[in-house]
N, C-alpha and C positions, 0 to 999 in steps of 0.2 A: 504494500500500500504506500502511495506517495502522499506526503503532507507538504503543502506550500504555505509560505507566510511572507509578509512584506512589512517594511517600515520605510516611509518616504519623507524627504524634506523638500520643500519649495523655498527658494530664496528670492527676495524681491526688494525694491527700493520704495519705501512709502514716502508720501509727502511729509515735509518737516523733518526728514531724516538727515539732511545735509546742512551743515552750519554756514552762516555768514555769506561771504563773497563766493564761496565754493558752489553756491546755488546758481551762479550766473549762467552756466550752460543749460540748466533746467529752465530758467526764466526766458532765455532767448530761444528755446526750442531746439537747441543743438543736441540735447539729450532729453530724457524724460523720466518721470516717476512711473511706478507701476500700479495698476489697480490692485486692491486687496485680493488675494487668492480666495477661493471658495471655502466655506466652512466644512464642506464634504468633498472629497476628491473622487470624481467619477471618471474623468477622461484626461489623463495626464498628457497624452500625445496631442490632443486638441488644444490644450492650453499652451503647449510648446509651439505648435504651428502658428498660434496667434501672438507669440512672443509675450505671453502674459506673466512670465517670471524671468529672472536672470539665469538661474540654473536649478536643476533638480537632481536629487540623489535618490533614485528608487532602488532600495536594497531589497531584492527579491531572491529567495532561496528555497530550497526543497530538501527533503530527506526521503529515503526509501526505507520502509520498515517491513521486516519479515519475521514472523513468530515473535513479535515484541522487541526485536533487536533492530537497530539502525544499521543497514548494510551499505548504504551509499548516500551521498549528499553533494550538493553543488549550488552554484549561483545561476541566476537568470538575468537577462536585461542588461542595460547600460545607462550611464549617466547622460543627462541632457543639459546643454548650455545654449542660451538664446542669443541671437544677434542684437546689437544695439542700433536703434533707428535714430538717425540724426536728421534734423530738419535744416536744409540749406536754402532758405528763401522759397523759391518756387518748386523745389523738389525735395524728396527725401532720399537718404542714402542709408542702406543697411550695412553696418560695419560688422564683419564676421568676428566672433570671439576666438580666443585661443583656449581650446579644451586640453587639459592635461590628461595623461592616461589614468583611467580608473585604477585605484589601488585596492586590491582584494587580498586580504590575508588568507592563507591556507585555512580551511575549516578546522576549528578546534573541536576535537572529539572528547566527550565525557561519558559518564555512566548514564545512558539513556538520553543524551542531548548532543547537539552540535551547535557551535557558535560561529557566526559569520561576521566579518567586519569589512566595511567598504568606505572608501573616500572618493568623492567626486568633486571636481571644480576646475579652475583654470583662471583665465583673465578675461574680463569683458573687452569688447572690441575697441571702445573709445579710449584713446590715451588720456592720462591725467598728469599733466606737468605739476610737480609739487616738491617741496622740501621734505627730506626724510631725516631720520634721527641718527644715521651712521653713514659712513662712506658708501656711495659717492655723494651723499647729501642732497642730490637732485635726481629725481626719477621722472621719466616721460611715460613709460608703459604703465598700465593700470596695475594696482596691487593684486595679489592672489586671493581668490575666494574659494571656500570649500566647506563641506560638512563631512564628518566621519561618523557613521552610524554602525551599530552592531545589532544583531538579531540572533536569539537563541531559540532553536526549535527542538521540542521534546518528542519522544517516541510516541506519545499519545496524541500528538498534533497540536498541543498548546505551544505558545510562543511568548517571549518577552523581548522588549526593545531597549536599547541604550543609546544615549547621545554622548559619544565619546569626546567630541570636540568640533569646533567650527571656527571660521574666520570671524572676527568681531563685527564685521559689516558684510553684507546688508542684513536685513531682517530675515530670520529663518523660521519657518513654520513646519510642524512635524505631524504626520498622519499615521494612524495605526493600520493594522491589517484590514480593517473594515472601511478604511478611507475617512475615518473621523479625525478632525483636527483635535489633537490632544495636548500639544506643548507649543510654546513659542520662545524664541530667544528673548531674554529679559531686557536687553539693551543693545542698541545698534551703535557701536562706537566708531564713527567715521574717522576721528582723529587718530586713534590707535591703529586702525586698519591702514589709513593712507601713509602714516609715518613709519610703520613697522613691518607690514606684511608683504615683503618682497624678498627675492633671492632665496636663501635657504630657510627662511622662516615660514614654512608650510610643511604639510606631511610629505611632500616630495623631497624635502630636505631633512626628514626625520624630526620635524618640529610639530607639536600639537598645541593648540590654544583651547583651554578649558572654557566652556560656554556656560554662562548663567542662563537658566531656563525657568519659565513660569508656566503654570497650568493655563490652558486656553480658556477664554471667556465663553459665556453661554451664547446660544443663537440669538436670544433676546438682546444681549449686549451688542452683538454685531449689528443688529437692525437699528438699535438706538444710536450707535456710534455714527451711522450714516446720517441720521437726523441731526446730530450735533455738528458734524463736519460739513454737511452738504445741504442742510435744511434752511438756509437763509444767510444771515450775516455771518461773516467769518468769526469763529470763536477766539477769545483771548487765549494766548499760549503762555503758560506760566512754567518757569523752570526752578528747580530746587537742587541744592547741593546735598550730598550725602549727609544724613543726620538732621536735616531741616524738617520741621513739621509743616504739613500742608493744612491740617486742621488740628484743633485741640479739643479733647473731650470736655464737654460742659460749656463751651463757647457757643454763641449764636452763629447761625450760618444758613444761607439759602441757595448756595451754589452747588451744581453738580460738576463732577470731574471725570473726564475720560482720560485714562492713562495712555499716552502716546509712546512713551519710552521710559525704561527703567522699572525698578521694583519698589513698592511701598509696603511697609509693615502696618498692619491693623492692630492697634493696641487698645485694650480696655482695662482701666484701673491699673495701668502700668504693665500689663501682661500682653505679650505679643500673641495674638490668636491666629494670624495668617499673614502670608505674604502674597501680594497680587502684582501682576505685570501688565504689559500692553494689552489694550482692548477692554480692560475692566472699567466699569462705571461705578463711581462711588459718591456718597453724599446724600442718597435718597432718603435715608431715615430721618435726618434733620428736617427735611421738607415735609415729611408725612407726620412727624411727631412733635410739632410745635416749634420748629426752628432751632433746636438745641442739638449740638453735635454729640453723638453717642459713643464716639471713639476718636482716638488720635491717629492720624495718618502720617507716618514718618518715612522719609526717603531712606531706603537701604543703599541705593546707588544714586548717582545723578538721575533726576527724574524730569520728565516733560509731560505736562497735562494740558488738555484743552478744557477751558472753563465754560460751562453752559448755564443758562438761566433756568430756573425751575419751571417756567411756563413753556419751555421748549418741548417738554416731554409729557405725554398723556399721563394722568394720575393713575390709571389702572396699570399702565406699564411700570410705573414707579412701585406700586404695590406688589406686582409680580416680581420685580427685581429685589425688593426688600425681603420677600419670602424666600427667594433663592439664597440670598446672602445669609439669612438666618439659619437655613439648613446647613450651609457650608460651615459656618462658625460652630454649630453644634457638633459637626462631624470631626472637628479638629481635635 
């Protein structure tokens, strides 16, 4: 009997992910941001044909089982990297990327299981002239992007995934065997990526970068995030350094917050109950319960949030969001 399993990452450049003057190519249309990937992954090849992401790492593997023993195992598929579309006035030019060879570790065999590990990535097509942090101190080619994923398949057909590492930029989303969005990179660090990730500093040079990840938000939060970001006037963007408080328990407040980048700790009576990352919407309980903050939100990393008015979101949606957050806190 053959058992198949998969774990997939999609990597993309969201709006507001690139700082300062480095946004100029985006503003001029020479390069572009990417639309958010879907909450459920149905057709990876169609997304690739539409250049809807920068690159994808579909780790697909199988085992063959006879009489309860694993007798064979192997990989399937290959990595995908998309072209960069540059607008040059009256025409568009597709700049081909530089795909590096997929790195696949020999399957690791254990008692009733096999573990697979795969790295996919390369360089996007558009050059990025920039200063870097070591010789030659100036680079023209784009930095290296990648994700390294692992997948363990058991003789009974069950499987577990691991996020071994990834480049600090762009944003990485991760999908389980059923195509469900389950994890996200907690922070997209353009500065570290642009200044450090070139030459030997990649898995192709035996270097790995540990990635901070957060649980994916709910489908309701994905819908509401579109309302906040695209539903009228542009929201205020607020930035916090590590350790700064976005809200304080017991204070008055009537703002909603959509986490765009970074990780926040949710603290009640000085105890951290949870950590939340990009895509999460926070602050609804104060609006529903008399305008008093019920928790302190503190930045674990540098954080960027979009600030929304309470009247931008339907009250029933806020009630549904509050119920979900209450269940999550009880489960911690």
